[in-house]
C-alpha positions, 0 to 999 in steps of 0.5 A: 489533509484528511486524518485516515487510521486502518485498523486489522482487527483479527477475530477467532472464527473462520467456518461460519459467515454467518458469524462473521457478518454480524460482525461485519456488519457492524463495521459497515453502520459507522458512517466515516469507515469504509469496510475492504476486505473479508479474509476467513480461514478454515484450517486457522479459524479466524478472519482477519477483516480490514476497515480504515477511515476518519479516527474516531469512526475507527473508534466507534467500528472497532467497538462495535466489532469489538461487541458483536464479536464477544456476542456470536462466539463461544471462546470455549468451544474455540479450535483454530491453528492460529494462536489466541486467547480470545473473541476478537482476539488483537485489534490494532489500529495502523496509520494512513493519513496525516495522522501520527503514531503517538496519535494511534496510541492515544486512540489504541488506549482509549479505545482499550479502555472502553473495550475494558470499562464497556465490556468487561473483557481484559486487555492489553495494550501492545507495540507502540500502545503498550504501557511496558517494554514487556507488553510491546511484544504482541507474543508476551501478552498472549503467551498461554492463549487462552487456556493458559487465562484463569492463572494468567488473569491471576498473577498481579504481573499479568494483570489486564491494563484495561478490564477485570482481571479475574477468569470469570463466567463471561470472561470464558465466553469472550477471553481477552482481547491485546489492543495496539499502535503499529506500523502497516503489518504484511500477514502472507505464507510461505507455502511447501511441498510437505506436510511436515510442519517440523519441517515448516517450522525448522525453516521458520526458524532459519528466516524469524529474527528471534531465531531458534534455541541454542541446545546442547548436542542434537539441535532438536533433542539437546539441552535447550541452553540458558542466560545467567538468568535463565532465561534461552539464549537464542540463535537468531534467524536471516531475516530482520522484522520478521515472525513466523511460524510452521503449520499444518494447512488442511483445507489445503492439504500442505505445510506454510511458513506463515508469516508477519513482517513487522516493518516491509522497510526493512524486510520486503516481502519478496524477500522475506519469499527469497529467503524461505525458497532458499531454506526451502531448498537447503532442507531439501523441500520446495516453495510452490508458492504464496499467500497474501493475509488482507491486504498490503500496499501497493508498492509493495508489489510495485518493489517486487515487480522490480526485484523479480525485472531486475535477476531477469536483467529486464527493465524496471520502466514498465507500467505500474498493472507489468509490475503488479502481473509481475509480483503476483507471477512471481510470488507464486500468490495464485498458487492457492484461489486467484488473486486479484490485487484490485480486491488485496492492494490498499490503494486500489481499494480506497479507489473507491467504485464512484471515482471515474477518471479521465484516463480511464475512458477509452480513447473513443470515450476521452475524444468524444467528452471531449468534443462534447458542449462539456467545458471540460477537460479543456485544451490543460487537459489536454496537454497533459495527455499529450505529454504523457504520449509523448514520453510515453513514446520514448520510454517504448522505445527505450524498453525495446531498447533494454531487450534489443539482441546484442545491447544485453551489457546496455539494459541497465543503462535503458531501464533507469531512463525508462522507470524515469519515463515511467513515472513523468507518465503517472505524474502526466497522467495523474495531471489530466484529470487534475486539470478538469479538477481545477477548472470546476474549482473555478465554477464551482467558486463563482457559484457561491453566494455574494449576497452580503460583503461577508459571503462578498468577501468569502467569493471573491478569495476562494476565486482567488485561491481555485485560480491560481490552483489552475495557473499551478497545475498547467504551469506543472505540466509544462514543466513535466513535459519540459523534463520529457525531453532529455529522455527524449533526446537521450532515445533519439541519440542513443537509442534503438536506431529502429524506433528514432522515429517513435522518438520523433514523434515524441518530442512534437508531443512533448513540445505540444504540450509545452505550449498547450499548457503554458496558453493554459497559464497566460489566460488563468493569470489574467484573473489573479490579484497576485501579480508577483507570483503572474509575474514570475511564473509567466517569465519563468513559463518563457522560458522553458517555452525557448528552451523547450523549442530550440531540444526539438528543433535537436532532436528533430535534427537527429532523428531525421538524420539518421533516418537518412 
């Protein structure tokens, strides 16, 4: 698997987009790196940039971006709502695929050292790249902000990890930079129907993990209680892995609770939103919506969609597109400006404009492509498509049953069936394109050179590898289509009786998918030298086919008895 790292540098400029373009042009100039998002904020005077790529290329792009920022941003004149201490304020690296956090931390320190040595910028390493426990926390490194750097850099305790430990003329221009390695962080703002920063801060203190200082007497003006070491005592907030502050956004004329969710598996976005709603309401305010800064993983959005559907006692077994739509509306992500999921969800951005798929075609185009003289898509892709349509019908019956008037107490039962059906549908749709890819791999293998003995050996090995893959894909279609029969039968037996014929058609489609995929298994198996593997697959395939046909007969008997 290719190693992928995401980099999310924050630059202290959010108003002059010409300056930001100078920086992003440096990123886009590096081959092997893809710029995903540029998110400027006028009130914060800060731009969050997101790009992804292979490790060495990401490091080069990050270095060039930091270098350019040091040339085009003058920190002596910077003002903004967000805490900051440098032109490139923070530059975190995040593992995306095929790479461990330990490896990413190594790369972060390598980048930090280069920035310090070659650009003469003070650099502090934070989170998983930190050299000491105290420096893991970004807030500790950035305490005092830019204005506090002259004093901070003279303190031996706060000597930078790399770069100069003095506030010279150059550092006065660039400030300092924090370079880290961290998990995926979601930067997320909750909009309030108030202009009061103090009240927004109150909500922030209610929810953030750190909480608020304990005070004697008056909870706002009273003397802060300190422990035996003279450190303030804090009353923790209600959410773990959550950092938050309140601020006023002049651009929108509202106060916000600005939230950083450092681990969305602990506190997901929808839970942070709901908790902010609750705490705001307790203080006489209302949440009007929210704002996503930067990007978000797809799972965070689909999890939010499912959460809000369950709150409504509605089936969660709906399409990914519908889950994302529910999440956007429920979180109010389009409150301040239109929210385009194709521009904000990281997986969608990674798909790329050139990743054209069969399943993205219209039905008419797919049929025309199949009917053309091109040998692919062929029977394997069509079998996967039939399986997807078969389970889609069963999922439809489950959703109709979940929302049937008078069956309210059964919504969870049918929602569970629909959710299983959606998962099988998604996998079978993926296999439509995967089968065509398997065919193309075989064609590519046969096209390899065979002039020398070494070339012949390599060509034969590649052909065998591609042939095995071309067996495994339709065999997977068989197994998943057979799994569909359980759901289809349950819907025929217990689902909305008005839709029982749909379950019957689903059974016919799933059975055809199994039998069609088995034909592809058998024809490709004839070219594989590994006869033990072939016999194992064919034996299991025959069992699956027989069991599928038996289930089809049972389902049709149920369907016909209900129709008659």
